[in-house]
C-alpha positions in Angstrom: 100.0 89.3 77.2 102.1 90.3 74.3 105.6 91.2 75.4 105.4 94.8 74.0 102.5 95.7 76.0 103.8 94.2 79.3 104.1 95.8 82.8 107.3 97.7 82.0 105.6 99.2 78.8 102.7 100.6 80.8 104.9 101.7 83.8 107.1 103.7 81.3 104.0 105.3 80.0 103.1 106.4 83.5 106.6 107.5 84.4 106.9 109.7 81.3 103.4 111.0 81.7 102.4 109.5 78.2 98.8 108.9 79.2 96.7 110.5 76.6 93.7 108.2 77.7 93.6 109.8 81.1 91.0 112.4 81.4 92.0 113.5 85.0 88.6 112.7 86.5 86.0 109.9 86.6 84.4 109.5 83.3 80.8 111.2 83.4 79.0 108.3 82.0 80.4 105.9 84.6 80.1 108.6 87.4 76.4 108.9 86.4 75.9 105.3 86.3 77.3 104.9 89.8 75.2 107.8 91.0 72.0 105.7 90.4 73.1 102.7 92.3 71.5 102.3 95.6 73.2 99.3 96.8 76.5 100.3 98.2 77.5 96.8 99.2 78.3 95.7 95.7 81.7 94.3 95.1 83.2 96.2 92.2 86.3 95.7 90.1 87.9 98.2 88.1 90.5 96.4 85.9 93.5 98.3 84.1 92.4 101.3 86.2 95.4 103.4 85.9 94.8 106.4 88.2 91.6 105.0 89.1 89.4 108.2 89.2 86.2 106.0 89.0 87.5 104.0 92.0 88.0 107.0 94.1 84.6 108.5 93.0 82.9 105.3 94.0 84.7 104.9 97.1 84.1 108.5 98.3 80.5 108.0 97.5 80.0 105.1 100.0 80.9 101.9 98.0 83.1 100.1 100.4 84.0 97.1 98.3 85.8 98.8 95.4 88.8 96.9 93.9 91.5 98.4 91.6 93.6 96.2 89.4 96.6 97.3 87.2 99.6 95.5 85.6 101.8 98.5 86.7 102.5 99.1 90.5 103.2 102.8 89.5 99.6 104.2 89.4 98.5 101.9 92.3 101.3 103.5 94.4 100.2 107.0 93.4 96.5 106.2 94.2 97.4 104.9 97.6 99.4 108.1 98.5 96.4 110.3 97.2 93.8 108.1 99.0 95.5 106.6 102.0 92.1 105.5 103.6 91.4 103.3 100.6 92.1 99.6 101.7 95.5 98.3 100.5 94.0 95.0 100.2 91.6 96.2 97.5 94.6 97.3 95.3 95.7 94.5 93.0 99.0 94.7 91.2 98.7 91.9 88.8 97.9 90.8 85.3 94.1 90.9 84.9 94.1 87.4 83.3 95.6 86.1 86.5 93.3 87.7 88.9 91.0 85.4 90.9 87.9 86.6 92.7 84.2 87.3 92.0 82.4 90.5 91.6 78.9 91.9 91.3 80.0 94.7 88.9 83.1 95.4 86.7 83.6 98.8 85.2 85.3 99.2 81.8 87.0 102.3 81.2 89.9 102.2 78.5 91.1 98.7 79.4 89.5 96.8 76.6 91.1 99.2 74.1 94.4 98.9 75.6 94.6 95.1 75.1 95.9 93.6 71.7 92.9 92.6 69.6 93.8 89.0 69.7 93.1 89.1 73.4 89.6 90.0 73.3 88.1 86.6 73.2 90.1 85.9 76.3 89.0 89.2 77.9 85.4 88.1 77.5 86.0 84.7 79.0 87.8 86.2 81.9 85.2 88.9 82.6 82.5 86.1 82.5 84.4 84.1 85.0 85.0 87.1 87.4 81.4 88.0 87.5 78.9 86.5 89.9 75.6 85.1 88.5 73.7 88.0 87.2 76.8 90.2 87.6 77.2 93.1 85.2 80.0 94.5 83.0 79.3 98.2 82.5 81.3 100.9 80.7 82.7 102.5 77.6 84.1 101.2 74.3 85.4 103.2 71.4 83.1 103.2 68.5 85.5 103.4 65.6 88.9 102.2 64.4 92.0 104.3 64.9 94.1 105.3 61.9 97.3 104.2 63.6 98.4 101.1 65.2 97.3 101.1 69.0 96.9 101.0 71.8 94.4 102.3 71.8 92.7 99.7 69.8 89.1 100.6 68.4 86.2 98.6 67.0 82.6 98.7 66.0 79.4 97.9 67.9 78.9 94.8 65.4 82.4 93.5 66.2 81.8 93.9 70.0 78.5 92.2 69.8 80.2 89.2 68.1 82.5 88.9 71.2 79.9 89.4 74.0 76.6 88.1 72.9 77.5 84.3 73.1 78.3 84.9 76.8 76.2 88.0 78.1 72.8 89.4 77.8 73.3 92.8 76.1 71.2 95.0 78.0 72.5 98.1 76.4 75.2 99.2 73.9 74.4 102.6 72.4 76.2 105.8 71.3 77.2 107.5 74.5 75.2 110.9 75.1 77.4 112.1 78.0 81.0 111.5 76.8 83.6 114.2 77.4 83.6 116.7 74.6 86.8 115.2 72.8 85.2 111.9 72.7 81.6 112.9 71.8 80.3 110.6 69.1 83.2 108.2 69.4 82.1 106.1 72.4 79.5 103.4 73.1 78.1 103.1 76.6 77.3 99.5 77.2 75.8 97.2 79.9 76.2 93.4 79.9 74.7 91.0 82.2 76.3 87.5 82.6 74.1 84.8 81.3 72.6 82.4 83.8 
């Protein structure tokens, strides 16, 4: 990963509470997606999870195999203090690109946009590697470019499809109807299925 967006950079953002991406709760589109899943035994990864509201929501709603990953130990420590019953072995303090396991479902929430754009091909390959056959990558992407240099780094549906279509079946990638008000009209909800 580029040195300027390394562990110390993100830890500093958490320590100084410069976390503009953090909405203080599980993103409604992801929450509603989780609500309609009946299989609670899915193995789920949330990379770049930060304060991991989606992980807390999933765990509190019966998903026992939720895994949280972040390059900074700071939010993971806070999460464990807030949710002491959450399994410590499901908290991963490491670089996403070094993580090794396999998952039924990976949830994307402000992680893709935090990575330098030149890492997007590697992101796609890593997601493909981490997902089991038929596994899904589901979440939110910004549907526009930002006027200033990121993070966050935005993009368009066409750009994202160029990255994902060679490796995933695009089940859905459409404007999100249930974004939080400040992001209404600025997000895509997507569901990708790993190609057999």
